[in-house]
C-alpha positions as CSV (number, residue, x, y, z in Angstrom):
1,M,103.2,120.1,107.1
2,P,103.6,123.6,105.6
3,V,101.3,124.7,102.8
4,G,102.5,123.5,99.4
5,V,104.8,120.8,100.8
6,T,103.8,117.2,100.3
7,A,104.5,113.9,101.8
8,F,107.1,113.3,99.1
9,S,110.2,114.2,101.1
10,G,109.2,117.9,101.4
11,V,109.1,118.3,97.6
12,K,106.7,121.1,96.5
13,A,103.7,120.0,94.6
14,V,103.9,122.4,91.6
15,K,102.8,120.9,88.3
16,G,105.4,121.3,85.5
17,A,108.1,123.1,87.5
18,G,110.1,122.9,90.7
19,A,109.4,125.9,92.9
20,D,113.1,126.2,93.8
21,G,114.8,125.0,90.7
22,P,114.5,124.3,87.0
23,P,111.3,123.1,85.4
24,A,110.4,119.5,85.9
25,P,111.1,117.3,82.9
26,I,108.0,117.1,80.7
27,L,109.3,114.6,78.1
28,L,112.1,112.3,78.9
29,R,113.7,109.6,76.8
30,G,115.2,106.2,77.5
31,K,117.2,105.6,80.7
32,V,116.6,109.1,82.0
33,Q,112.8,108.6,81.8
34,K,113.0,105.1,83.5
35,D,115.2,106.6,86.3
36,Y,112.8,109.4,86.8
37,I,109.8,107.1,86.9
38,M,111.6,104.7,89.2
39,R,112.4,107.6,91.5
40,L,108.8,108.7,91.6
41,I,107.6,105.1,92.4
42,E,110.3,104.9,95.2
43,E,109.2,108.2,96.7
44,F,105.5,107.0,96.6
45,F,106.4,103.9,98.6
46,K,108.6,105.8,101.0
47,A,105.8,108.2,101.7
48,L,103.4,105.2,102.1
49,A,105.8,103.6,104.6
50,R,105.9,106.8,106.7
51,I,102.1,106.8,106.7
52,I,102.0,103.2,107.8
53,M,104.5,103.9,110.6
54,K,102.4,106.7,111.8
55,R,99.3,104.5,111.8
56,E,101.2,101.8,113.8
57,K,102.2,104.5,116.3
58,K,98.5,105.4,116.5
59,D,99.1,108.9,115.1
60,Y,95.9,108.5,113.0
61,T,95.4,112.2,112.4
62,E,98.8,112.8,110.9
63,A,98.7,109.5,109.0
64,S,95.4,110.5,107.5
65,H,96.6,114.0,106.7
66,E,99.7,112.7,105.0
67,L,97.8,110.1,103.1
68,D,95.4,112.7,101.8
69,G,98.3,114.9,100.7
70,L,99.8,111.9,98.9
71,S,96.5,111.3,97.2
72,K,96.3,114.9,96.1
73,L,99.8,114.8,94.7
74,V,99.4,111.5,92.9
75,T,95.8,112.0,91.6
76,G,94.9,115.6,92.0
77,F,92.1,114.7,94.4
78,G,91.8,114.2,98.2
79,L,90.7,110.8,99.4
80,E,87.2,111.9,100.4
81,H,86.6,113.2,96.9
82,L,87.9,110.0,95.3
83,K,85.6,107.9,97.6
84,S,82.6,110.1,96.6
85,L,83.4,109.5,92.9
86,G,83.5,105.7,93.2
87,A,85.3,103.5,90.7
88,D,83.5,104.7,87.6
89,G,84.0,108.3,88.5
90,I,87.6,107.7,89.2
91,M,88.1,106.1,85.8
92,Y,86.3,109.0,84.2
93,V,88.4,111.7,85.8
94,F,91.7,109.9,85.2
95,G,91.2,110.2,81.5
96,N,91.5,108.1,78.3
97,D,95.1,106.9,78.3
98,P,94.9,103.2,79.3
99,K,98.5,103.1,80.7
100,T,98.0,106.3,82.8
101,I,94.6,105.1,84.0
102,T,96.0,101.8,85.1
103,E,98.9,103.3,87.0
104,K,96.8,105.9,88.7
105,M,94.1,103.3,89.6
106,Y,96.8,101.0,91.1
107,Y,98.3,103.7,93.3
108,T,94.9,105.0,94.2
109,A,93.9,101.5,95.2
110,K,97.0,101.3,97.4
111,M,96.1,104.6,99.1
112,L,92.5,103.5,99.7
113,R,93.7,100.3,101.2
114,E,95.8,102.2,103.6
115,D,92.9,104.6,104.3
116,G,90.9,101.5,105.2
117,N,93.6,100.3,107.5
118,I,93.7,103.7,109.3
119,L,90.0,103.8,109.7
120,E,89.9,100.2,110.9
121,A,92.5,100.9,113.5
122,Q,90.4,103.8,114.7
123,G,87.4,101.5,115.1
124,L,85.5,103.1,112.2
125,T,84.4,99.7,110.7
126,D,81.8,101.0,108.2
127,D,84.1,103.6,106.8
128,S,87.0,101.2,106.6
129,L,84.9,98.7,104.7
130,K,83.9,101.3,102.1
131,S,87.6,102.2,101.5
132,F,88.5,98.5,101.3
133,A,85.6,97.8,98.9
134,L,86.6,100.7,96.6
135,S,90.3,99.6,96.8
136,K,89.3,96.1,95.8
137,E,87.2,97.4,92.9
138,L,90.1,99.4,91.6
139,F,92.5,96.5,91.9
140,E,90.1,94.4,90.0
141,L,90.1,97.0,87.2
142,V,93.9,97.0,87.2
143,L,93.9,93.2,87.0
144,R,91.8,93.3,83.8
145,S,94.3,95.6,82.2
146,D,97.7,94.8,80.8
147,S,99.5,95.8,83.9
148,P,103.0,94.7,85.0
149,E,101.6,94.7,88.6
150,K,99.2,91.7,88.0
151,D,100.9,89.4,90.6
152,N,100.8,92.1,93.3
153,T,97.3,93.1,92.3
154,L,96.0,89.6,92.6
155,K,97.5,89.3,96.1
156,E,95.9,92.6,97.1
157,I,92.5,91.5,95.9
158,E,92.8,88.2,97.8
159,E,93.7,90.0,101.0
160,L,90.9,92.5,100.6
161,E,88.4,89.7,99.9
162,R,89.4,88.1,103.2
163,I,88.9,91.4,105.0
164,L,85.6,92.1,103.4
165,H,84.4,88.5,103.8
166,K,85.5,88.4,107.5
167,D,83.4,91.5,108.3
168,T,80.3,90.3,106.4
169,R,80.2,87.1,108.5
170,V,79.8,89.0,111.8
């Protein structure tokens, strides 16, 4: 992937402005704001789906590279940096706005879950368990907040508990 291009359909990752067009909207109102946010969420899940397809095709290097790019776009940090911060450090760097923190933690947890899947598929069990455990910890923090994603979050936590419990019985 060329420098400055992200996993988001080739959109340049420039904060506050589109590199080839008008500045990105900073403050949006009403329906326009909802449409913009929905489009961002849709792009996130499209990018994640492409990463999962690459993992399933055993293209682990490219899947990891795209996932790291997605992480940098969404959070401003690569996955290794996030993993080194841990849940408390992630909460600290995400700031003080509860809504923003919750959303970023949710999407970070999704990315860490996929990181664990990629590492597990490569046979890197210890590394995958670390990603799964941090993902679960972030999902638990999301669950404690007033998030509209509570049902999905609970399912993610249950699946991660099964994965982590299965590997501790061995």
